[in-house]
C-alpha positions in Angstrom: -27.7 -69.5 -3.4 -26.7 -66.9 -0.8 -26.5 -63.4 -2.2 -22.8 -62.9 -1.4 -21.9 -66.2 -3.1 -23.8 -65.1 -6.2 -22.0 -61.8 -6.2 -18.7 -63.5 -6.0 -19.7 -65.9 -8.8 -20.8 -63.1 -11.1 -17.7 -61.0 -10.4 -15.5 -64.0 -11.3 -17.4 -64.7 -14.6 -15.6 -62.9 -17.4 -18.4 -63.2 -19.9 -20.9 -60.6 -18.9 -23.4 -62.2 -21.4 -23.4 -65.3 -19.2 -24.6 -63.6 -16.0 -28.2 -64.6 -16.7 -27.1 -68.2 -16.9 -25.0 -68.0 -13.7 -28.0 -66.5 -11.8 -30.8 -68.5 -13.6 -32.2 -69.8 -10.3 -32.3 -66.5 -8.5 -35.2 -64.2 -9.2 -36.6 -60.8 -8.2 -35.0 -58.4 -5.8 -32.3 -60.8 -4.7 -31.1 -61.2 -8.3 -31.2 -57.5 -9.1 -29.4 -56.7 -5.8 -26.7 -59.2 -6.6 -26.2 -57.8 -10.1 -26.1 -54.3 -8.8 -23.4 -55.2 -6.3 -21.4 -57.3 -8.8 -21.3 -54.8 -11.6 -18.7 -52.3 -10.1 -16.6 -55.1 -8.7 -16.6 -56.9 -12.1 -15.7 -53.7 -14.0 -12.9 -53.0 -11.6 -11.5 -56.5 -11.9 -11.8 -56.6 -15.7 -10.1 -53.3 -16.1 -7.3 -54.4 -13.8 -6.8 -57.6 -15.7 -6.7 -55.8 -19.1 -9.8 -57.5 -20.3 -11.8 -54.3 -21.2 -10.8 -51.9 -23.9 -11.8 -48.5 -22.5 -10.0 -45.2 -23.1 -7.9 -44.2 -20.1 -10.1 -41.2 -19.5 -13.2 -43.5 -19.3 -11.3 -45.7 -16.8 -10.5 -42.7 -14.7 -14.2 -41.6 -14.9 -15.3 -45.0 -13.8 -12.8 -45.1 -11.0 -14.0 -41.7 -9.8 -17.6 -43.0 -9.9 -16.4 -46.0 -7.8 -16.9 -48.2 -10.9 -20.6 -47.4 -11.2 -21.2 -47.1 -14.9 -23.5 -44.7 -16.7 -25.5 -45.8 -19.8 -22.7 -44.6 -22.1 -20.1 -46.6 -20.0 -22.3 -49.7 -20.4 -22.3 -49.2 -24.1 -18.5 -48.9 -24.2 -18.1 -52.0 -22.1 -20.4 -54.0 -24.3 -18.5 -52.6 -27.4 -15.3 -53.9 -25.8 -16.8 -57.3 -25.3 -18.2 -57.5 -28.9 -15.1 -56.2 -30.6 -13.1 -59.2 -29.3 -15.5 -61.7 -30.9 -13.7 -61.5 -34.2 -13.1 -65.1 -35.2 -15.6 -67.0 -37.4 -16.4 -69.4 -34.5 -17.4 -66.3 -32.4 -20.3 -65.4 -34.7 -22.9 -67.4 -32.7 -21.8 -65.7 -29.5 -21.9 -62.3 -31.1 -25.4 -63.0 -32.4 -26.5 -64.2 -28.9 -25.2 -60.9 -27.4 -27.0 -59.0 -30.1 -30.3 -60.7 -29.2 -29.7 -60.2 -25.4 -29.0 -56.5 -25.8 -31.8 -55.8 -28.3 -34.2 -57.5 -25.9 -33.0 -55.6 -22.9 -32.2 -52.1 -24.4 -33.7 -52.0 -27.9 -32.4 -52.0 -31.5 -30.9 -48.5 -31.4 -28.9 -49.3 -28.3 -27.5 -52.4 -29.9 -26.6 -50.5 -33.1 -24.7 -48.0 -31.0 -22.8 -50.8 -29.3 -22.0 -52.4 -32.6 -20.8 -49.1 -34.1 -18.6 -48.5 -31.1 -17.2 -52.0 -31.3 -15.9 -51.2 -34.8 -14.1 -48.2 -33.3 -12.6 -50.3 -30.5 -11.5 -53.1 -32.9 -8.2 -51.4 -34.0 -7.1 -51.2 -30.4 -8.0 -54.8 -29.8 -6.0 -55.8 -32.9 -3.0 -53.9 -31.7 -3.1 -55.4 -28.2 -3.7 -58.8 -29.6 -0.7 -58.5 -31.9 1.7 -56.8 -29.5 0.8 -58.1 -26.1 -1.6 -61.0 -25.9 -0.3 -63.3 -28.6 3.4 -63.2 -27.8 3.1 -66.7 -26.3 2.8 -68.2 -22.9 6.6 -67.9 -22.2 6.6 -64.2 -22.9 3.5 -63.6 -20.9 5.1 -65.5 -17.9 8.3 -63.4 -18.2 6.2 -60.2 -18.3 4.4 -61.3 -15.2 7.7 -61.7 -13.4 9.8 -58.9 -15.0 9.2 -55.3 -14.0 10.8 -54.1 -17.2 8.9 -56.3 -19.6 5.7 -55.9 -17.5 6.1 -52.1 -17.7 6.7 -52.3 -21.5 3.5 -54.4 -21.9 1.6 -52.0 -19.7 2.8 -49.0 -21.7 1.8 -50.7 -25.0 -1.6 -51.6 -23.6 -2.0 -47.9 -22.6 -1.1 -46.8 -26.1 -3.7 -49.3 -27.5 -6.4 -48.0 -25.1 -5.7 -44.4 -26.2 -6.9 -45.5 -29.7 -10.3 -46.2 -28.3 -12.7 -43.2 -28.5 -13.4 -41.5 -25.2 -16.9 -40.5 -26.2 
């Protein structure tokens, strides 16, 4: 697979934990380079699509850094991913992420992510209740109505402000 094609594929994959599967046949420097190029583009896309729960100050910091995350940003991003795995059928996926993160970063890193996820969870619940589960019809109207779209954006911003900025 050509490097630019791999980067595009990684950026379009919402589930960060699946990047290893997406790039399973690419090894070494080519893999690392593709991941390094894809991370900022992926973060920018996920933030723009309201798929990451990060405090607005953290989003501003990431934007100022051209979406290049620090270690603490990475922990916050993973916490955002983990907090949304709240249904019983998500347990296996959460366990898989736990295993991946512990293998790559260690037990303490995972524990920090998990602790952070608990603090992000109330924002996820608020957004889920007030924005994401209003039905397909309401979502379609929001996409085509500046007033409803603005109301959803303001509610999402309020939810994000519930997420710790540290």
